[in-house]
TIVO-2410 file (N, C-alpha, C; in nm, 3 decimals):
# residues 72
REC num residu      c1      c2      c3 atome chaine
REC   1      M   2.183  -2.038   3.961     N      A
REC   1      M   2.146  -2.124   3.786    CA      A
REC   1      M   1.974  -2.060   3.792     C      A
REC   2      A   1.926  -2.097   3.927     N      A
REC   2      A   1.802  -2.126   3.939    CA      A
REC   2      A   1.717  -1.995   3.927     C      A
REC   3      V   1.745  -1.873   3.964     N      A
REC   3      V   1.701  -1.702   3.948    CA      A
REC   3      V   1.754  -1.744   3.796     C      A
REC   4      L   1.841  -1.741   3.691     N      A
REC   4      L   1.818  -1.774   3.563    CA      A
REC   4      L   1.713  -1.808   3.493     C      A
REC   5      L   1.694  -1.983   3.569     N      A
REC   5      L   1.618  -2.013   3.516    CA      A
REC   5      L   1.498  -1.996   3.485     C      A
REC   6      T   1.449  -1.975   3.594     N      A
REC   6      T   1.316  -1.864   3.694    CA      A
REC   6      T   1.310  -1.725   3.579     C      A
REC   7      A   1.417  -1.667   3.517     N      A
REC   7      A   1.390  -1.581   3.489    CA      A
REC   7      A   1.316  -1.561   3.315     C      A
REC   8      M   1.382  -1.702   3.266     N      A
REC   8      M   1.321  -1.735   3.152    CA      A
REC   8      M   1.228  -1.743   3.131     C      A
REC   9      T   1.175  -1.832   3.288     N      A
REC   9      T   1.056  -1.911   3.166    CA      A
REC   9      T   0.916  -1.790   3.191     C      A
REC  10      I   0.951  -1.731   3.305     N      A
REC  10      I   0.846  -1.585   3.300    CA      A
REC  10      I   0.933  -1.521   3.149     C      A
REC  11      M   1.022  -1.523   3.107     N      A
REC  11      M   0.999  -1.441   3.009    CA      A
REC  11      M   0.959  -1.532   2.837     C      A
REC  12      A   0.965  -1.648   2.913     N      A
REC  12      A   0.880  -1.702   2.769    CA      A
REC  12      A   0.737  -1.733   2.793     C      A
REC  13      I   0.684  -1.698   2.981     N      A
REC  13      I   0.522  -1.672   2.937    CA      A
REC  13      I   0.531  -1.539   2.943     C      A
REC  14      M   0.585  -1.491   2.965     N      A
REC  14      M   0.508  -1.328   2.880    CA      A
REC  14      M   0.504  -1.277   2.747     C      A
REC  15      L   0.595  -1.379   2.634     N      A
REC  15      L   0.599  -1.383   2.541    CA      A
REC  15      L   0.495  -1.476   2.431     C      A
REC  16      T   0.453  -1.525   2.549     N      A
REC  16      T   0.349  -1.620   2.490    CA      A
REC  16      T   0.158  -1.599   2.486     C      A
REC  17      V   0.226  -1.448   2.548     N      A
REC  17      V   0.046  -1.421   2.619    CA      A
REC  17      V   0.063  -1.251   2.507     C      A
REC  18      A   0.200  -1.209   2.461     N      A
REC  18      A   0.241  -1.144   2.416    CA      A
REC  18      A   0.199  -1.128   2.244     C      A
REC  19      M   0.188  -1.237   2.221     N      A
REC  19      M   0.226  -1.274   2.134    CA      A
REC  19      M   0.142  -1.279   1.982     C      A
REC  20      P  -0.004  -1.328   2.074     N      A
REC  20      P  -0.123  -1.267   2.016    CA      A
REC  20      P  -0.149  -1.138   1.968     C      A
REC  21      V  -0.141  -1.065   2.111     N      A
REC  21      V  -0.204  -0.913   2.081    CA      A
REC  21      V  -0.118  -0.820   1.940     C      A
REC  22      W   0.018  -0.889   1.953     N      A
REC  22      W   0.158  -0.840   1.824    CA      A
REC  22      W   0.112  -0.877   1.677     C      A
REC  23      R   0.064  -1.019   1.708     N      A
REC  23      R  -0.003  -1.028   1.543    CA      A
REC  23      R  -0.126  -0.948   1.515     C      A
REC  24      Q  -0.162  -0.948   1.604     N      A
REC  24      Q  -0.395  -0.895   1.580    CA      A
REC  24      Q  -0.316  -0.738   1.560     C      A
REC  25      M  -0.153  -0.697   1.598     N      A
REC  25      M  -0.216  -0.534   1.559    CA      A
REC  25      M  -0.148  -0.560   1.391     C      A
REC  26      E  -0.042  -0.632   1.424     N      A
REC  26      E   0.024  -0.624   1.229    CA      A
REC  26      E  -0.071  -0.641   1.137     C      A
REC  27      Q  -0.191  -0.729   1.157     N      A
REC  27      Q  -0.330  -0.700   1.119    CA      A
REC  27      Q  -0.350  -0.622   1.073     C      A
REC  28      R  -0.437  -0.624   1.191     N      A
REC  28      R  -0.467  -0.450   1.131    CA      A
REC  28      R  -0.416  -0.356   1.148     C      A
REC  29      E  -0.243  -0.343   1.034     N      A
REC  29      E  -0.207  -0.259   1.041    CA      A
REC  29      E  -0.210  -0.282   0.877     C      A
REC  30      K  -0.167  -0.349   0.847     N      A
REC  30      K  -0.194  -0.430   0.730    CA      A
REC  30      K  -0.370  -0.410   0.622     C      A
REC  31      E  -0.422  -0.408   0.696     N      A
REC  31      E  -0.574  -0.388   0.641    CA      A
REC  31      E  -0.563  -0.217   0.669     C      A
REC  32      Q  -0.488  -0.175   0.709     N      A
REC  32      Q  -0.535  -0.024   0.688    CA      A
REC  32      Q  -0.435   0.032   0.565     C      A
REC  33      E  -0.380  -0.038   0.584     N      A
REC  33      E  -0.246   0.038   0.469    CA      A
REC  33      E  -0.368  -0.017   0.301     C      A
REC  34      L  -0.403  -0.116   0.307     N      A
REC  34      L  -0.508  -0.194   0.233    CA      A
REC  34      L  -0.567  -0.094   0.172     C      A
REC  35      I  -0.714  -0.038   0.290     N      A
REC  35      I  -0.777   0.077   0.296    CA      A
REC  35      I  -0.795   0.180   0.213     C      A
REC  36      F  -0.694   0.238   0.270     N      A
REC  36      F  -0.561   0.407   0.250    CA      A
REC  36      F  -0.569   0.350   0.066     C      A
REC  37      R  -0.471   0.263   0.051     N      A
REC  37      R  -0.432   0.215  -0.138    CA      A
REC  37      R  -0.551   0.193  -0.238     C      A
REC  38      G  -0.652   0.135  -0.190     N      A
REC  38      G  -0.810   0.182  -0.227    CA      A
REC  38      G  -0.877   0.267  -0.258     C      A
REC  39      Q  -0.865   0.367  -0.111     N      A
REC  39      Q  -0.919   0.497  -0.165    CA      A
REC  39      Q  -0.833   0.591  -0.265     C      A
REC  40      Q  -0.718   0.488  -0.255     N      A
REC  40      Q  -0.637   0.609  -0.378    CA      A
REC  40      Q  -0.676   0.610  -0.515     C      A
REC  41      Y  -0.652   0.449  -0.525     N      A
REC  41      Y  -0.732   0.399  -0.639    CA      A
REC  41      Y  -0.875   0.488  -0.714     C      A
REC  42      A  -0.934   0.392  -0.546     N      A
REC  42      A  -1.078   0.496  -0.600    CA      A
REC  42      A  -1.070   0.648  -0.663     C      A
REC  43      R  -0.949   0.744  -0.597     N      A
REC  43      R  -0.976   0.872  -0.643    CA      A
REC  43      R  -0.916   0.886  -0.745     C      A
REC  44      A  -0.874   0.802  -0.757     N      A
REC  44      A  -0.730   0.827  -0.896    CA      A
REC  44      A  -0.826   0.849  -1.074     C      A
REC  45      I  -0.954   0.738  -0.973     N      A
REC  45      I  -1.048   0.739  -1.078    CA      A
REC  45      I  -1.123   0.784  -1.065     C      A
REC  46      G  -1.186   0.859  -0.959     N      A
REC  46      G  -1.298   0.959  -0.953    CA      A
REC  46      G  -1.227   1.098  -1.023     C      A
REC  47      L  -1.076   1.082  -1.021     N      A
REC  47      L  -1.028   1.235  -1.085    CA      A
REC  47      L  -1.050   1.219  -1.287     C      A
REC  48      F  -1.017   1.061  -1.278     N      A
REC  48      F  -0.989   1.104  -1.442    CA      A
REC  48      F  -1.113   1.059  -1.490     C      A
REC  49      E  -1.202   1.004  -1.465     N      A
REC  49      E  -1.358   1.025  -1.502    CA      A
REC  49      E  -1.408   1.161  -1.555     C      A
REC  50      R  -1.345   1.274  -1.414     N      A
REC  50      R  -1.350   1.330  -1.378    CA      A
REC  50      R  -1.336   1.459  -1.536     C      A
REC  51      K  -1.192   1.420  -1.522     N      A
REC  51      K  -1.121   1.497  -1.663    CA      A
REC  51      K  -1.177   1.426  -1.807     C      A
REC  52      Y  -1.204   1.359  -1.826     N      A
REC  52      Y  -1.240   1.276  -1.858    CA      A
REC  52      Y  -1.417   1.208  -1.933     C      A
REC  53      A  -1.473   1.241  -1.874     N      A
REC  53      A  -1.632   1.302  -1.898    CA      A
REC  53      A  -1.667   1.188  -1.887     C      A
REC  54      N  -1.678   1.138  -1.730     N      A
REC  54      N  -1.746   1.079  -1.695    CA      A
REC  54      N  -1.684   0.853  -1.772     C      A
REC  55      T  -1.583   0.877  -1.866     N      A
REC  55      T  -1.519   0.754  -1.906    CA      A
REC  55      T  -1.442   0.680  -1.853     C      A
REC  56      P  -1.439   0.537  -1.718     N      A
REC  56      P  -1.316   0.502  -1.661    CA      A
REC  56      P  -1.203   0.436  -1.734     C      A
REC  57      P  -1.098   0.459  -1.671     N      A
REC  57      P  -0.999   0.459  -1.693    CA      A
REC  57      P  -0.977   0.323  -1.822     C      A
REC  58      P  -0.922   0.304  -1.916     N      A
REC  58      P  -0.897   0.180  -2.037    CA      A
REC  58      P  -0.795   0.068  -1.880     C      A
REC  59      T  -0.672   0.098  -1.863     N      A
REC  59      T  -0.599   0.014  -1.754    CA      A
REC  59      T  -0.561   0.092  -1.654     C      A
REC  60      L  -0.499   0.039  -1.562     N      A
REC  60      L  -0.461   0.130  -1.450    CA      A
REC  60      L  -0.371   0.193  -1.496     C      A
REC  61      D  -0.293   0.143  -1.524     N      A
REC  61      D  -0.146   0.201  -1.595    CA      A
REC  61      D  -0.136   0.323  -1.635     C      A
REC  62      V  -0.289   0.396  -1.742     N      A
REC  62      V  -0.347   0.448  -1.801    CA      A
REC  62      V  -0.382   0.571  -1.666     C      A
REC  63      L  -0.348   0.565  -1.559     N      A
REC  63      L  -0.429   0.681  -1.427    CA      A
REC  63      L  -0.243   0.684  -1.378     C      A
REC  64      T  -0.112   0.618  -1.375     N      A
REC  64      T   0.024   0.672  -1.348    CA      A
REC  64      T   0.072   0.747  -1.488     C      A
REC  65      Q   0.009   0.698  -1.608     N      A
REC  65      Q   0.132   0.769  -1.696    CA      A
REC  65      Q   0.064   0.939  -1.735     C      A
REC  66      E  -0.089   0.920  -1.716     N      A
REC  66      E  -0.155   1.025  -1.655    CA      A
REC  66      E  -0.108   1.131  -1.537     C      A
REC  67      H  -0.032   1.049  -1.446     N      A
REC  67      H  -0.039   1.133  -1.344    CA      A
REC  67      H  -0.075   1.165  -1.219     C      A
REC  68      F  -0.222   1.033  -1.269     N      A
REC  68      F  -0.307   1.036  -1.132    CA      A
REC  68      F  -0.259   0.972  -1.030     C      A
REC  69      R  -0.184   0.915  -1.022     N      A
REC  69      R  -0.121   0.844  -0.920    CA      A
REC  69      R   0.061   0.805  -0.930     C      A
REC  70      R   0.139   0.829  -0.827     N      A
REC  70      R   0.207   0.788  -0.848    CA      A
REC  70      R   0.290   0.687  -0.840     C      A
REC  71      K   0.273   0.552  -0.835     N      A
REC  71      K   0.326   0.495  -0.869    CA      A
REC  71      K   0.213   0.386  -0.895     C      A
REC  72      K   0.220   0.314  -0.928     N      A
REC  72      K   0.108   0.158  -0.955    CA      A
REC  72      K   0.139   0.031  -0.750     C      A
***
């Protein structure tokens, strides 16, 4: 019983140490995904402007309809 209690205590301490690292990794992954999506929108707008003589798209829906983006 004492061994089980000691093992659970050690596991709890290890999880307490690992939790902030895990949260930080998750946050960085989300940030990388947002950067990627922003770059894709910028690319789609650039392609639209190149095709239509430097005219910006009136809405983001136009980018999807004209197949510059796959989905919103």
